One Martini backbone bead per residue (centre of mass of N, CA, C, O) as a GRO file, in nm:
protein
  268
    1MET     BB    1  10.501   9.795  10.142
    2MET     BB    2  10.829  10.049  10.089
    3ARG     BB    3  11.086  10.026   9.836
    4ALA     BB    4  11.315  10.068   9.612
    5LEU     BB    5  11.278   9.910   9.291
    6MET     BB    6  11.558   9.809   9.172
    7ILE     BB    7  11.777   9.715   8.953
    8CYS     BB    8  11.833   9.356   8.898
    9SER     BB    9  12.043   9.062   8.888
   10PHE     BB   10  11.929   8.713   8.856
   11VAL     BB   11  11.865   8.370   8.915
   12LEU     BB   12  11.564   8.215   8.837
   13ALA     BB   13  11.286   8.077   8.808
   14PRO     BB   14  11.080   8.011   8.589
   15PHE     BB   15  10.877   8.205   8.361
   16ILE     BB   16  10.584   8.364   8.300
   17SER     BB   17  10.515   8.560   8.008
   18PHE     BB   18  10.403   8.896   7.971
   19SER     BB   19  10.323   9.156   7.699
   20GLN     BB   20  10.128   9.320   7.802
   21GLY     BB   21  10.002   9.615   7.888
   22TRP     BB   22   9.944   9.944   8.015
   23GLN     BB   23   9.709  10.153   8.174
   24LEU     BB   24   9.652  10.487   8.211
   25LEU     BB   25   9.464  10.632   8.460
   26LYS     BB   26   9.656  10.832   8.650
   27GLN     BB   27   9.787  11.164   8.740
   28VAL     BB   28   9.942  11.255   9.038
   29LYS     BB   29   9.975  11.552   9.223
   30PHE     BB   30  10.221  11.584   9.510
   31GLY     BB   31  10.519  11.554   9.485
   32PRO     BB   32  10.751  11.449   9.668
   33VAL     BB   33  10.809  11.105   9.738
   34ASN     BB   34  10.899  10.909  10.010
   35GLN     BB   35  10.641  10.706  10.057
   36LEU     BB   36  10.491  10.384   9.965
   37ALA     BB   37  10.152  10.234   9.973
   38LEU     BB   38   9.938   9.935   9.990
   39ASP     BB   39   9.657   9.795  10.031
   40GLN     BB   40   9.444   9.522   9.955
   41THR     BB   41   9.238   9.725   9.785
   42GLY     BB   42   9.443   9.977   9.670
   43ASN     BB   43   9.513  10.175   9.855
   44ILE     BB   44   9.692  10.491   9.878
   45TYR     BB   45  10.011  10.569  10.029
   46VAL     BB   46  10.161  10.891  10.092
   47SER     BB   47  10.470  11.071  10.156
   48ASN     BB   48  10.656  11.325  10.265
   49LEU     BB   49  10.925  11.486  10.397
   50GLN     BB   50  10.738  11.591  10.655
   51GLY     BB   51  10.528  11.337  10.713
   52GLU     BB   52  10.300  11.342  10.539
   53VAL     BB   53   9.983  11.180  10.477
   54SER     BB   54   9.817  11.027  10.205
   55LYS     BB   55   9.490  10.915  10.080
   56TYR     BB   56   9.403  10.697   9.800
   57SER     BB   57   9.237  10.569   9.581
   58PRO     BB   58   9.267  10.341   9.316
   59GLU     BB   59   9.183  10.610   9.129
   60GLY     BB   60   9.310  10.881   9.263
   61ASN     BB   61   9.149  10.979   9.511
   62PHE     BB   62   9.109  11.182   9.749
   63MET     BB   63   9.062  11.138  10.113
   64VAL     BB   64   9.309  11.172  10.332
   65GLU     BB   65   9.494  11.321  10.616
   66TYR     BB   66   9.821  11.337  10.772
   67ALA     BB   67   9.940  11.556  11.038
   68PRO     BB   68  10.207  11.605  11.218
   69THR     BB   69  10.347  11.763  11.510
   70GLN     BB   70  10.613  11.662  11.372
   71VAL     BB   71  10.909  11.677  11.185
   72ALA     BB   72  10.947  11.362  11.002
   73SER     BB   73  11.088  11.087  10.864
   74ILE     BB   74  10.966  10.817  10.697
   75HIS     BB   75  11.070  10.497  10.649
   76GLU     BB   76  10.777  10.345  10.684
   77ILE     BB   77  10.483  10.205  10.534
   78THR     BB   78  10.203  10.019  10.669
   79ALA     BB   79   9.918   9.827  10.500
   80ALA     BB   80   9.800   9.532  10.591
   81THR     BB   81   9.538   9.693  10.620
   82GLN     BB   82   9.245   9.897  10.587
   83PHE     BB   83   9.249   9.981  10.923
   84LYS     BB   84   9.574   9.996  10.939
   85VAL     BB   85   9.851  10.231  10.996
   86SER     BB   86  10.199  10.238  10.976
   87LEU     BB   87  10.477  10.429  11.127
   88PHE     BB   88  10.830  10.450  11.070
   89TYR     BB   89  11.071  10.594  11.289
   90LYS     BB   90  11.398  10.549  11.303
   91ASP     BB   91  11.531  10.791  11.426
   92LEU     BB   92  11.313  10.788  11.675
   93GLN     BB   93  11.205  10.506  11.754
   94GLU     BB   94  10.903  10.503  11.614
   95ILE     BB   95  10.534  10.429  11.636
   96ILE     BB   96  10.259  10.493  11.425
   97VAL     BB   97   9.905  10.448  11.471
   98LEU     BB   98   9.636  10.423  11.232
   99ASN     BB   99   9.353  10.473  11.102
  100ARG     BB  100   9.172  10.465  10.805
  101TYR     BB  101   9.156  10.803  10.851
  102LEU     BB  102   9.426  10.908  10.976
  103SER     BB  103   9.357  10.868  11.288
  104ASN     BB  104   9.422  10.831  11.611
  105PRO     BB  105   9.710  10.844  11.729
  106ILE     BB  106   9.962  10.597  11.821
  107THR     BB  107  10.252  10.608  12.034
  108TYR     BB  108  10.564  10.414  12.006
  109ARG     BB  109  10.841  10.353  12.202
  110LEU     BB  110  11.087  10.120  12.166
  111THR     BB  111  11.241  10.168  12.446
  112ASP     BB  112  10.986  10.077  12.627
  113PHE     BB  113  11.050   9.752  12.538
  114GLY     BB  114  11.369   9.661  12.559
  115LEU     BB  115  11.504   9.775  12.309
  116GLY     BB  116  11.716   9.845  12.091
  117TYR     BB  117  11.813   9.873  11.777
  118VAL     BB  118  11.580   9.950  11.514
  119GLU     BB  119  11.575   9.878  11.166
  120GLU     BB  120  11.299   9.696  11.149
  121VAL     BB  121  10.947   9.660  11.059
  122ALA     BB  122  10.653   9.424  11.119
  123PRO     BB  123  10.341   9.418  11.092
  124ASN     BB  124  10.044   9.241  11.177
  125PHE     BB  125   9.724   9.090  11.220
  126GLN     BB  126   9.763   9.066  11.553
  127GLN     BB  127   9.877   9.347  11.653
  128THR     BB  128  10.172   9.293  11.614
  129LEU     BB  129  10.556   9.322  11.628
  130TRP     BB  130  10.809   9.294  11.423
  131VAL     BB  131  11.165   9.306  11.478
  132LEU     BB  132  11.494   9.443  11.405
  133ASP     BB  133  11.754   9.381  11.633
  134ILE     BB  134  12.097   9.490  11.611
  135SER     BB  135  12.214   9.470  11.895
  136ASP     BB  136  12.140   9.116  11.888
  137PHE     BB  137  12.049   8.991  11.623
  138ALA     BB  138  11.705   8.996  11.625
  139LEU     BB  139  11.400   8.850  11.646
  140LYS     BB  140  11.092   9.036  11.749
  141LEU     BB  141  10.787   8.990  11.944
  142VAL     BB  142  10.550   9.240  11.995
  143ASP     BB  143  10.328   9.358  12.260
  144PHE     BB  144  10.194   9.665  12.310
  145ARG     BB  145   9.933   9.622  12.483
  146GLU     BB  146  10.108   9.434  12.709
  147ASN     BB  147  10.411   9.488  12.725
  148ARG     BB  148  10.552   9.230  12.559
  149LEU     BB  149  10.755   8.957  12.487
  150LEU     BB  150  10.691   8.683  12.283
  151GLU     BB  151  10.967   8.672  12.086
  152GLN     BB  152  11.296   8.524  12.024
  153LYS     BB  153  11.544   8.526  11.750
  154SER     BB  154  11.832   8.441  11.626
  155LEU     BB  155  12.010   8.517  11.321
  156ALA     BB  156  12.266   8.330  11.352
  157GLN     BB  157  12.129   8.067  11.233
  158VAL     BB  158  12.163   8.213  10.928
  159LEU     BB  159  12.344   8.467  10.985
  160ASP     BB  160  12.620   8.670  10.937
  161GLN     BB  161  12.673   8.965  11.079
  162SER     BB  162  12.949   9.051  10.928
  163LEU     BB  163  12.792   9.009  10.630
  164ALA     BB  164  12.528   9.134  10.668
  165SER     BB  165  12.269   9.294  10.448
  166ILE     BB  166  11.981   9.424  10.518
  167LEU     BB  167  11.715   9.544  10.316
  168SER     BB  168  11.449   9.379  10.427
  169PHE     BB  169  11.120   9.345  10.607
  170HIS     BB  170  10.857   9.096  10.640
  171SER     BB  171  10.500   9.049  10.680
  172HIS     BB  172  10.329   8.743  10.549
  173GLN     BB  173  10.110   8.509  10.613
  174ASN     BB  174  10.273   8.401  10.878
  175ARG     BB  175  10.542   8.537  10.775
  176MET     BB  176  10.889   8.583  10.735
  177TYR     BB  177  11.108   8.830  10.541
  178VAL     BB  178  11.445   8.818  10.472
  179ILE     BB  179  11.663   9.051  10.309
  180ASP     BB  180  11.982   8.959  10.186
  181GLU     BB  181  12.242   9.067   9.984
  182SER     BB  182  12.432   8.800  10.022
  183SER     BB  183  12.182   8.545  10.057
  184GLY     BB  184  11.884   8.646  10.039
  185ILE     BB  185  11.554   8.493  10.094
  186HIS     BB  186  11.426   8.448  10.418
  187VAL     BB  187  11.219   8.210  10.603
  188PHE     BB  188  10.965   8.245  10.854
  189ASP     BB  189  10.776   8.187  11.097
  190ASN     BB  190  10.530   8.295  11.347
  191ILE     BB  191  10.791   8.245  11.577
  192GLY     BB  192  11.093   8.250  11.411
  193ASN     BB  193  11.137   8.000  11.244
  194TYR     BB  194  11.322   7.845  11.023
  195LEU     BB  195  11.266   7.725  10.689
  196PHE     BB  196  11.373   7.893  10.409
  197LYS     BB  197  11.493   7.958  10.097
  198LEU     BB  198  11.361   8.139   9.829
  199MET     BB  199  11.626   8.304   9.741
  200LYS     BB  200  11.946   8.384   9.632
  201GLY     BB  201  11.864   8.638   9.558
  202ALA     BB  202  11.848   9.024   9.605
  203PRO     BB  203  11.640   9.256   9.617
  204SER     BB  204  11.632   9.567   9.730
  205SER     BB  205  11.319   9.502   9.698
  206ALA     BB  206  10.977   9.434   9.816
  207GLY     BB  207  10.655   9.292   9.768
  208PHE     BB  208  10.301   9.210   9.876
  209HIS     BB  209  10.041   8.992   9.711
  210LYS     BB  210   9.904   8.780   9.850
  211ASP     BB  211  10.074   8.491   9.698
  212TYR     BB  212  10.289   8.730   9.637
  213MET     BB  213  10.594   8.831   9.527
  214TYR     BB  214  10.756   9.150   9.437
  215TYR     BB  215  10.966   9.278   9.168
  216GLN     BB  216  11.207   9.472   9.007
  217ALA     BB  217  11.358   9.375   8.668
  218ASP     BB  218  11.442   9.431   8.360
  219GLY     BB  219  11.150   9.570   8.296
  220PHE     BB  220  11.010   9.392   8.522
  221LEU     BB  221  10.733   9.232   8.690
  222ASN     BB  222  10.795   9.015   8.947
  223LEU     BB  223  10.618   8.704   9.037
  224ILE     BB  224  10.625   8.519   9.340
  225HIS     BB  225  10.525   8.225   9.444
  226LEU     BB  226  10.503   8.118   9.780
  227TYR     BB  227  10.392   7.779   9.716
  228ASP     BB  228  10.416   7.671   9.379
  229GLY     BB  229  10.594   7.830   9.147
  230ASP     BB  230  10.414   8.056   9.004
  231ASN     BB  231  10.568   8.249   8.787
  232LEU     BB  232  10.568   8.601   8.696
  233ARG     BB  233  10.592   8.835   8.393
  234LEU     BB  234  10.576   9.184   8.371
  235SER     BB  235  10.584   9.432   8.163
  236ILE     BB  236  10.745   9.787   8.216
  237GLN     BB  237  10.821   9.899   7.973
  238GLY     BB  238  10.800  10.256   7.942
  239LEU     BB  239  10.743  10.369   8.247
  240ASN     BB  240  10.969  10.457   8.423
  241ALA     BB  241  11.011  10.248   8.667
  242SER     BB  242  11.181  10.268   8.997
  243GLU     BB  243  10.898  10.293   9.183
  244VAL     BB  244  10.675  10.036   9.319
  245ALA     BB  245  10.331   9.927   9.340
  246TYR     BB  246  10.114   9.633   9.407
  247ALA     BB  247   9.756   9.575   9.323
  248ASN     BB  248   9.495   9.460   9.162
  249ASP     BB  249   9.620   9.545   8.874
  250ARG     BB  250   9.790   9.767   9.013
  251LEU     BB  251  10.013  10.040   8.936
  252VAL     BB  252  10.248  10.230   9.130
  253SER     BB  253  10.433  10.523   9.018
  254ILE     BB  254  10.694  10.721   9.071
  255THR     BB  255  10.722  11.072   9.034
  256PRO     BB  256  10.840  11.385   9.051
  257GLN     BB  257  10.519  11.488   9.097
  258GLY     BB  258  10.436  11.178   9.201
  259PHE     BB  259  10.194  10.965   9.059
  260ASN     BB  260  10.105  10.662   8.888
  261ILE     BB  261   9.817  10.477   8.737
  262TYR     BB  262   9.794  10.131   8.658
  263LYS     BB  263   9.662   9.894   8.433
  264TYR     BB  264   9.615   9.559   8.357
  265LEU     BB  265   9.472   9.453   8.067
  266SER     BB  266   9.451   9.121   8.128
  267GLY     BB  267   9.506   9.065   8.408
  268GLN     BB  268   9.564   8.878   8.752
   0.00000   0.00000   0.00000
């Protein structure tokens, strides 16, 4: 899933640094990119400002396209698996779920499930959906297929709503990650119970790949191991990368004309 991975500075656990470079594999002309996401196999999903979504192979070859019936800006693309792609329209309070061919769209209106105003969503592998409902400051797990609320946990157990500024929200490997600008990265289990704080600092956004969370800071792609503390730091200086996504040694960087695809030379 994508947010702009902007430069930020804070103290982290020690890193293993790698100085090897990146090889440019392909420059893809797409036009202004609104949202970017990668699935587990490295397929690339990009949307434009009109809400059209294109899928490319890890090598940058065009595969398929989704053209919506109405023009609307996509707040977030989530490709948790290579088989389902979710589009969140925050302004419309809608989710559209596509198959791997970006076809057969299913639309869910969040208001139909008794939710208030949903600020962020995080689909998971069980085909349920975690939402951040700011109307009552709660994490909620919704099963759209059965039209029922499975779990609800107040965020007040961890965060002060008057001070909180939640930057992003992720579901990964049966855990939830809430990134709050003022207090850091908070980890919850698969039913919304609070576990621990992963980091005190808060990148403006982050991505997840296998057992790592990654974010960009100070000219490096930082990869935080989610379980054993084996943190890595890959230099991306010279790439002029302000917004990136990473999977399987591939780094996708947004450019004014579209996006570039890089491969890490030494492997990861």
